[in-house]
Each structure stands twice: as structure tokens, then as C-alpha cells.
C-alpha positions in Angstrom: 0.0 0.0 0.0 2.9 2.4 0.9 4.6 1.6 -2.5 1.4 2.3 -4.3 1.0 5.6 -2.5 4.5 6.6 -3.3 4.0 5.8 -7.0 0.8 7.7 -7.1 2.5 10.7 -5.5 5.3 10.5 -7.9 2.9 10.4 -10.9 0.9 13.4 -9.6 4.2 15.4 -9.1 5.2 14.6 -12.6 1.8 15.8 -14.0 2.1 19.0 -12.0 5.6 19.7 -13.3 4.6 19.0 -16.8 1.7 21.4 -16.5 4.0 24.2 -15.3 6.4 23.5 -18.2 3.5 23.7 -20.7 2.2 26.9 -19.2 5.6 28.5 -19.8 5.9 27.2 -23.4 4.7 29.0 -26.5 1.5 27.8 -28.1 1.9 25.1 -30.6 -0.3 26.7 -33.2 0.9 26.4 -36.8 2.4 29.7 -38.0 0.1 31.4 -40.4 2.0 33.5 -43.1 -1.2 35.1 -44.4 -0.1 38.4 -43.0 3.7 38.0 -43.4 5.7 41.3 -43.6 5.7 42.3 -47.2 2.5 40.4 -48.2 -0.2 42.1 -50.1 -3.5 43.2 -48.5 -5.5 45.4 -50.8 -8.9 45.7 -49.0 -8.6 45.6 -45.2 -11.8 44.8 -43.3 -10.6 46.7 -40.2 -10.9 50.1 -42.0 -14.5 49.5 -42.8 -15.6 49.3 -39.1 -16.4 52.1 -36.8 -14.9 52.1 -33.3 -17.7 50.2 -31.4 -17.9 47.6 -34.2 -14.1 47.2 -34.3 -14.1 46.4 -30.6 -17.0 44.0 -31.0 -15.5 42.2 -33.9 -12.1 42.0 -32.1 -13.3 40.9 -28.7 -16.4 39.0 -29.7 -19.9 39.2 -28.1 -18.9 37.0 -25.1 -20.2 33.7 -24.0 -23.8 32.9 -23.4 -22.9 30.3 -20.7 -21.0 33.0 -18.8 -24.1 35.3 -19.0 -26.4 32.6 -17.8 -24.1 31.9 -14.8 -24.1 35.6 -13.9 -27.4 36.8 -15.4 -28.6 38.3 -12.1 -25.5 40.4 -11.6 -23.9 42.5 -14.4 -20.8 43.4 -12.4 -20.2 39.7 -11.6 -20.3 39.1 -15.4 -17.9 41.9 -16.0 -15.5 40.5 -13.4 -15.7 37.0 -15.0 -14.8 38.4 -18.5 -12.1 40.9 -17.4 -9.5 39.0 -19.5 -11.3 40.3 -22.6 -9.2 43.4 -22.0 -6.4 42.0 -24.2 -8.6 41.9 -27.3 -10.2 45.3 -26.5 -6.7 46.7 -26.1 -5.9 45.6 -29.7 -8.9 47.5 -31.1 -8.1 50.6 -29.0 -4.5 50.7 -30.2 -5.5 50.4 -33.8 -8.3 53.1 -33.5 -6.1 55.7 -31.8 -3.2 55.2 -34.1 -5.4 55.4 -37.1 -7.0 58.6 -35.8 -3.5 60.1 -35.6 -2.4 58.9 -39.0 -5.6 60.4 -40.5 -4.8 63.8 -38.9 -1.4 63.7 -40.4 -2.7 62.7 -43.8 -0.5 59.6 -43.6 -1.8 56.6 -45.6 -0.4 54.1 -43.1 -2.9 52.3 -40.9 -2.9 49.8 -38.1 -5.1 46.8 -38.7 -6.5 44.3 -36.2 -5.8 40.7 -37.1 -9.0 39.4 -35.5 -11.0 41.7 -37.7 -9.1 40.6 -40.8 -9.5 36.8 -40.3 -12.5 34.9 -41.6 -14.6 32.8 -39.1 -13.1 29.6 -40.6 -9.5 30.8 -40.0 -7.4 30.1 -36.9 -8.1 32.6 -34.1 -4.6 32.1 -32.6 -2.7 33.9 -35.3 0.7 34.9 -33.8 0.3 38.6 -34.6 -2.4 40.9 -33.0 -2.0 44.1 -35.0 -0.5 44.9 -38.4 1.0 48.1 -39.8 -0.4 48.5 -43.4 0.8 50.9 -46.0 0.9 50.9 -49.8 -1.4 47.8 -49.8 1.3 45.7 -48.0 1.9 44.6 -44.4 4.9 46.6 -43.1 5.1 45.4 -39.5 3.5 42.9 -37.1 2.7 43.6 -33.4 2.0 41.3 -30.5 0.1 43.2 -27.8 0.5 42.2 -24.1 -1.8 43.6 -21.5 -0.2 42.0 -18.4 -0.2 43.0 -14.7 3.3 41.6 -14.1 6.5 42.2 -16.1 8.0 38.7 -15.8 6.2 37.4 -18.9 7.0 40.5 -20.9 10.6 40.0 -20.2 10.2 36.3 -21.1 9.0 37.2 -24.6 12.3 38.7 -25.5 14.6 36.4 -23.5 13.2 32.8 -23.4 14.4 31.0 -26.6 11.0 29.3 -27.4 9.1 32.6 -27.0 11.7 34.6 -29.0 11.5 32.0 -31.8 7.6 32.0 -31.8 7.3 35.7 -31.9 10.4 36.4 -34.1 8.3 38.3 -36.6 6.4 40.4 -34.0 7.2 43.6 -32.1 6.1 43.2 -28.5 3.9 46.1 -27.4 2.7 46.7 -23.8 1.3 49.5 -21.7 3.5 52.6 -20.9 3.5 51.9 -17.2 4.5 48.3 -17.7 7.4 49.2 -20.1 8.5 51.8 -17.5 8.7 49.0 -14.9 10.8 46.9 -17.2 13.2 49.8 -17.8 13.4 50.4 -14.0 14.2 46.7 -13.4 16.9 46.9 -16.1 18.4 50.0 -14.4 18.5 48.2 -11.1 20.7 45.4 -12.4 24.4 45.2 -11.5 26.9 45.7 -14.3 28.1 43.9 -16.3 24.6 42.8 -17.2 23.7 39.1 -17.1 22.9 37.5 -20.5 19.1 37.7 -19.8 19.2 41.4 -19.1 21.5 42.0 -22.1 18.7 40.7 -24.2 16.2 43.0 -22.5 18.5 46.0 -23.1 18.8 45.1 -26.8 15.1 44.5 -27.2 14.4 48.0 -25.7 17.1 49.6 -27.8 16.0 48.0 -31.0 12.3 48.8 -30.4 11.4 45.1 -30.2 9.8 45.7 -26.8 7.9 49.0 -26.8 4.8 50.9 -25.9 4.2 52.4 -29.3 2.8 51.1 -32.7 2.9 54.6 -34.1 6.1 56.5 -33.3 5.4 59.2 -30.8 2.0 57.9 -29.8 1.9 55.8 -26.6 -0.6 53.0 -26.4 -3.4 53.2 -23.7 -2.6 52.3 -20.1 -3.8 49.1 -18.6 -6.3 51.1 -16.5 -7.7 52.8 -19.6 -8.0 49.5 -21.4 -9.8 47.9 -18.5 -12.3 50.8 -18.3 -13.2 50.5 -22.0 -13.4 46.7 -21.6 -15.7 46.9 -18.6 -18.0 49.3 -20.5 -18.0 47.0 -23.5 -18.8 44.0 -21.3 -21.8 45.8 -19.7 -23.0 46.5 -23.2 -22.7 42.9 -24.2 -24.4 41.8 -21.0 -27.4 44.0 -21.8 -27.5 42.6 -25.3 -27.7 39.1 -23.8 -30.3 40.3 -21.4 -32.5 41.8 -24.2 -32.3 38.5 -26.2 -33.1 36.5 -23.0 -36.2 38.6 -22.6 -37.6 37.9 -26.1 
């Protein structure tokens, strides 16, 4: 009996360790080159959507099951769907950058991958946003709306993540980037290899808080506020349908 218990414990420990390794590994989704840098895109769907619709197409309408679970409490529903902030952030970044480009009479535009994909296409395309100009994709961005900076640093230091996102510029909120810069400044010299990679990523613009030069992306707090308002809107839509 004791031997069996030990074997069981060893198995459970192995499963736990494997789960942690998987959590730190990049997704195994097949790379989609539809929006490769330099590829042609003549009629972007993103530019045909107004701001509310852009957010909706990017973030989706939500899950009916989540609504049913929290149908008596709108704020409980909002709390359950807070992670939709990442998708809303993508739409916010594109909209604000495009507003600025339009004022400057610059033909460049930022597109949202989710809005450009068809329903039948993979939803886990590596890039989030695209810089589009002269009917071609100029750059690809991976947006990260995280509370901690550990994972941000990992995207430019861990070999698997660096390889997976090798075609993407990592974009995060200004306050998160400031935290990374401060952590870098606190390191002893000479820098360890990990921090040398962070320094290079910042210097090269591989880790940034801009998709349009000179225009900072929204803060995490701003993104969460817009997300919460959007979630309340979706809740009320579910509520209206539920009452039919």
C-alpha cells in the first residue's frame, strides 16, 4: 500500500511539473503566413468598421454560458470576463493610431488581425495588429496587457518565445514598459545575458509601448475601463435576447 501511494504521489508530481512547463511554453499553433511582412492586402476589413464595431469584432460578443451563470449580476459578469481586456486593447490601439495617422494625412494604418480573419480561420494567429501601407503589411505587433512584467521579459529572453514571436514587435502599456526599464536600471553591471537581451530589445524597439512613433498605447487602467463598459453593453444585449 505504501509503495502504491509513493508511485501515485510521484505520478501526480510529474503531472504538476509537466503542466507548469506547458504553461511557460509558447502555443503550438501552426504559424500562419497570411499576414507576413511584405505580403499584399488590398482591401482591409478593419478600416470599414467604426470604433464600437471594431471592438466588438475583435473581442467577440462574449459567452452565453457566462451570461447565464451571472445573469442576475452585471458586475459579476464583467469580473468574469475581465480578461477580454487583451482583445479590446488591440482595437483601442488600432483606432487611436489610425486617428492620428488620418490627422497627419499619412496613408499608413494599423489593422487588427482578428477583424481581418474569416470565421473559418485560426483565431490564434501569432500577430495581433499589423501596420499596413501601400497595400502591404509593413510590421506585425504582439500586444500584451499584463499585470506583471515577468512574462513581458520572457517574450524577449526565453528562446522558445523569442522564436515563436520572431516576426512580431512586443507592445505593452507605458507603465509596464517603465517597470521593465526600471528593473533593467537596477541590475548590476556587467549585465547578465538575460538582461543584455532585454536591453537590446528596448534599444531595437522590439519591446515598446508604441505602434505609431510618438504615440503611446493606452494604459492598462484605460484599457480595462473601456473593456468593462463594453462587457456591460454585451451583458445588456444578452439580457435583451433573453427577454424575447
